[in-house]
N, C-alpha and C positions, 0 to 999 in steps of 0.2 A: 456394424455397418462400415463399409469402406467409404468414409466421407473424405473427399480430397479438396473441397472448396469451403471457404468460410460460410458460416450460417448467419444470415443477417435479416431474417424476417420470420414472422409466424408461420408462413407457408414452408420455409426451409426447416423450421423446427418440426413441423408435422411430417414432412417427408423423411426426416432423420429419426422419426419415432420418439421424439423427445416431449410430446405434448401429453401423453397418457390420457387421463380423463379431465384435463384442465379446461377451463371455460374459454373457448376459442374467442368468443365475442369480447370478453374482458381483456384477454391478451392483446387483441387488436387495439383496444383503447390504451393499454399500457405502451404498446409499440409506437403509438402516435405521439407519445410524450417523451419516452425515454428510449435511447438507442439500444439495439440488440446486435451482438456479434459474439460468435463462438468460433475459435479456430478449429481445424480438424483434430489437433492434438488434444484440445479440451473436450470436444465431442466424443472422442475415443475413450476418454476416462470415465464418462458417465455410465453408471450401472442402470440400465433401463428397467430392471426388475425391482429396483429399490425406490419406492415413491418418496422416500426421505433422503435420497442420495446427496451427500454434502457437496459434491461437485456441481450437480444440477442446481442445487439451491443458490449457489453463488452466481450462476450465469443464465439459467433459464427463467424468463419473466414469470411473474405470479400475480394473480388478481389482487393480492394483498397490497401491492404497489399503488393501488388506486386509493388507499386509505391514508389520508394525511392527517396527522394529529396536530393540535394547536401549537405545540412547542417547536414543530419542525419549520425549517427555513431554507430558502433557495441557496443561500450562501452561509452554511452553518458555521464555518470557522473564520468568517469575516475576511476573505481574500480582498474584496472590493475596498474594504476600509483602509487597506495598506498598499494600494496599488497606485504609485505615483505616476507611472506611465504604463501604457498598454503592454501586457506580458510580464510585468515585474511585480512581485509581492515582496515588500521590504518590511517584515514584521520585527525582526531581530537586528541589532546593530551590525553584526559582522557577517551577515549572510542574507542572500535574496533567493527567492524562487524566480526562475526564468521559464515561463510557460509558453514555449515556442509553438506548440501544437496542441489541439484539443481533440485529437483523435486517438482511439485505442484499438489494439487488435482484438480485445474482448471488452465487453462492458459489464462491469460487476453490478449486480442488482442493488447493492448497498452503497454505491459510490457517493461520496460527499460532494463531488462536483458534477453530479448527474444532470443538473440544469445547464452545465456549461460545455459538456463534452458530446461528441457524436456528430453526425451529419448536420443536425439542427443546432449545434452548439456554436462556440465562438470561433471555430476554425483555426487556420494556421496564421501565424503572424506574417504579414506581407513584408517585403524587403525594407520598406521605409520604417515600419514599426520595429523590425528587428534591429535596425541600426539605432533607433532611439533607445531601445532597451540596452544595447551595448554601450551607448554613450552615457546612460544613467550609471552603469556599472563603472565605467572609466572615471566618471566625475565624482565617485564616492569612494575614496581611499580606505574607508573602514571596512569595505566589503572584502572579506577574506575567502568566503566560500560561495560558489554559485551552484544552485540546485536545479537541474533541468527536470521539469515535471510537466504536468499538463492535465489531460492527455498523457500518452506514453511517448517519451522522446525517441525511443528506439524504433518507432514506426518510420522515422525519417530515413532517407537514404544515407548510405555511408558518405556520399559526397556532401550532403547538407550538414551532417554531423561534423565532418572534417572542416568545413567552413566555419562553423560555430566554435569549434575548438581552436581554430587559428585566430579568431578574434579574441578569445579568452587568453590564449598564449601571449598576446601582446599587451595584456593588462597585468603589470607586475604585481600589484597588490592582491590579485586573485591567486590563491595558492591551491585551493581544493575545488574540484569539479565533481559533483555528485549527480548521478542519473538514477531517477526512480522509475522502476519498470517491472512489468510482468513477462516480458518477452522471453527470457530464458526458460520459463515454465510453459507459456502458452504457445510459443513458436520457436522451439530450441534450435531448429536448423538455421534460423536467421543469424544466430551468433556464430559468424564465420570470421576468418582472418581479416577480411576487408573491413567489416564492421568494428571488429576489436581495435584495429589500428586507428580507425576514425575517432575512437574515444579517448585517445591518448595525445598529450601535447607536451612539449618540452617545458620543463620547469613547473608543471602541474601534477598533482597527485589525484588520480581518478578513483572515485568510489562508485560502486553500483549497489543500490539498495533494492533488494528483490522482494516483491510482494507475493507471498504465498500464505495460504491459510489452513491447509490440510495436508498431512503427510503424503497422501496419494498424488498430490500435485508434483511432488519431487520424484519424477520418473527417472529411469536410467538416462533418457535423452536429456532431461532437464539438468540432471547432475553433471552430465558431460559438458553441456553448454556452460554451466557455471565453472566448471574445471578449465575450460578454454580461457575464460576471462581471468580467472585467478592465476593460471600459469603465465599469462601475459603480463602479470604484475599489477593487475587491478584488484583493489581491496573490495570485498563483498560483505555487506550487512543485510540483515532481514528486516522487514516490517510486515506485520500481520494485523488483522482486525479480529477482535473477539466477537464471534457471531453465533447467535442462537441457532442450533440445529446444524452447525458446521464444525465448530471446534470448542464448544462450551463444555468440555470434559477434560479433566486434568490429564487423563491418559493420552488422549488424542493430542492435546497441546504439548505434552512432554515428548511424545514421539516426533511431532513437528520440530521442536527446538533441537532435539538430538540429531535429527536429520540434517538440519542446517549445519550444525557443528561438524558432523561427519563429512559434510560437503565443503568444509572450510569457510563457511559463512557464519559471521558473528551474529547472534540474535541481538536485535537492537530495540525495536518498538513493538509493543502489543497495544493497538489502539482500542479504546472504548469506541463503539460505533458513533458516528456523528449524527446530528439531528437533521439529516437530509430528508426531503419529502418522500413519503411512501416507504420508509425503511423501519418502521416500528417493529415489524415482525422479526427483525434481526436483533434487536437490542435487549440485552440483559440489564438488570439494575446494576449500579456500581457495586452494591454490596455483594451481589452474586459474582460479579467479576473479581472482587477482591478475594473472595473465598477460593475461587479456582486458582488465582495466581499465588495466593499464600500457600496453597497445597503443593505448589511446585518446589518450594523450599524444602531441601532434604530429599526430595524425590529424584531430582536431577542435578547434575554438576552446576557449579556456579558459571561455567562457560555457557551454559544453556539458558540462563535466566534473562528474559527481556524486561525492559521497563514498561510497566502498565501505564498508559498515557491517556489523558483526556485533553482534547483541544477545546479550550473554553470558548463557548459560543460568543460571537461578536468580534473575534479577532484578537483576543487577549493572550494567545499563545498557549503553549503546552504546560500541563501540570502532571507530575508523577502521582498517581492515585493508588498505588499499591497499599496493601494493608500496613498501617503503622505498627511496628512491633515493639516500640519503645514509648513509655509514658513516665512522666515524673511523678513520684510519690510524695506524700505529705512530709516525709523526713528529709527531703531534699535529695534522695537517691532515685534510682530508676527501676522500673519493672520491665523486664524484657521477655518476650514470648519466644520460645523455641519453635522448631517446625512441627512439633507434635502439639502445639497450642498450650504447653505448660509454661507457667510464669516463674521467672528467676529474678532475684534482686541484684542490682549492680550499683556500687561494689557489693560482693557477696557479704551477707551478714555473718558475724563470727559464730 
């Protein structure tokens, strides 16, 4: 279908032929709680003949979102516990999150901030709150990196982005500015020369962390958008979420990581899904995730290997949870697993 406008409601999904035999009443209940948005680029990618389409699974609401398990929580990674002023999350000594906006061009059905984003969410920082956030950064010389997230910061106009970069440019101890975004994939035409220029500032190194979860998201247009950013001197890394029914397959995950590298994007994080409300249908067990990630060793180049990460609930930060391939043995040596699963002693026995 020739979809030219964003899809933002259950009615829009129906008109676009994206509901199939889904429970319309249940989806209205989901929509009342969690925002819906698909860009035309995303809607175009969905295979309507496939009831298990991995792109649809990420963006089209599901009645399963109404099921909330006891361990799930509204703030699964503890943003609020580390927010000294509105819009700032200061969890690690040398870096802060700056959540300038809580709006996205698309809303992922597994989003860990789903209670905070969207029209019903926390909104955009007003000018006074934004200045207070910059004051906080100015007054903490240990802050070396500022990570703009939210929401998706690239929904802001180039003028707003340029104003923010101008403020950060005047803070000498900030050296790295990182943007977390889906825009190059879900709205690639937005990545034009004006927006790219707005992401750069004298004396700062700009990184863009691209969120994509399936190789089909990396279309020709998406790759071209990333190419424009990289050609302008912006470094790109990836972040993905390991999702049941989307990329919980070593072959799919390997193709995604290789596609990133071919596009000059360094694979960075592969997140274990967070305990956000109504997302249990996306979560594998950690053991299942470790098995998939360990199977990537030897299958694909070291350039393509992401770090498998768990954000510890409660705000305690990230932990690398990939399979531990080394264990100490009784004789004081070590046993090391190769990528076939075979054990070897280190140092080697004579």
